[in-house]
C-alpha positions, 0 to 999 in steps of 0.5 A, a space after each residue: 174554566 173548563 176546556 171546551 175542545 176535545 181532540 180525537 185520540 185516533 186522528 188528532 182532529 179538534 172539535 168543540 165539546 157538546 152537551 150530550 143527552 143520556 145514552 148519546 156519544 159524539 163521534 169523529 167525522 173523520 175516523 168515526 172514533 168516539 170523542 165523548 160519551 154521556 156520563 151521568 155519574 156524580 163524583 160521589 157515585 164514582 167514588 162509591 163505585 171505585 171503593 166497591 170495585 176495590 173490595 171486589 178486587 180483593 175478592 177476585 184475587 184472594 178467593 178461588 175463581 173455580 174449584 175442580 173435583 174428580 173422584 174425591 180429589 178437589 183443587 181450587 185456583 185463584 188469579 194469583 195461582 194462575 200467574 204463578 203457574 205460568 211463571 213456572 213454565 217456559 213462558 215466564 214473560 207471559 206470566 208477567 204480562 198476565 200479572 200486569 193486565 189482570 192484577 197490577 193495572 186494575 188495582 193501580 187504576 182503582 187506587 188512583 181513582 180513589 185518590 183523585 175522587 176523594 179530593 174531588 169530593 171536596 172540590 179540590 184537585 188531588 196532589 199530583 193530579 196531572 200525573 195521576 190522570 196521565 197514569 189513569 190514561 196509560 193504564 187503561 189499555 193494560 187493564 184486561 180483566 174482561 179478557 181474563 173473565 172470558 178465558 175463565 168462563 171458557 175454561 169452566 164450560 170446557 172442563 164441565 164436560 170432564 170434571 165437576 167444576 164449581 165457579 167460585 166467589 172469585 169468578 163472580 167478583 171478577 165479573 162484577 169488577 170487570 163491569 165496574 171498571 169499564 164503567 168508572 175507569 173507561 175513557 170517560 175518566 177524562 171529564 175529571 179534567 173538566 170537573 176539576 
């Protein structure tokens, strides 16, 4: 039987779960934190979106985010190149944080989701289900693709005034991946506990 209670992650207040309509969300009366959001995705849809996001992750990480050219000289950079460039400077720790937040955490989120959802498709819990769900919850704050996307967009607009800047395949894949991760790996992943 599904758990009929929900606990606010901000103030630990306990509530009865409610059935939400499309575009609705339940808020904590004490701290206004979001308790539940409507999620109209089936297990099959979530799995399909997770696999799509994994393909987009490959494009975002191995194709250039942008290409810069000036007087015949051309250079392009991927997300991996940005992490390597940070690691060569005096702030190596920032390179590690960047690698975790824009490369490692998102791919682990996707792999865990695909693992859990592929078993959920047949109505079963995956091996190590509890551990996977805890890791999904722990990785959520570390995945910051949207911050990386915002930084890349700012760089494109700032450099466009001085150089010839061409947004690359990686940038478009990064934008789509950011939106998909927010949709499939956000806080609504908790309802998998109830589904399974």
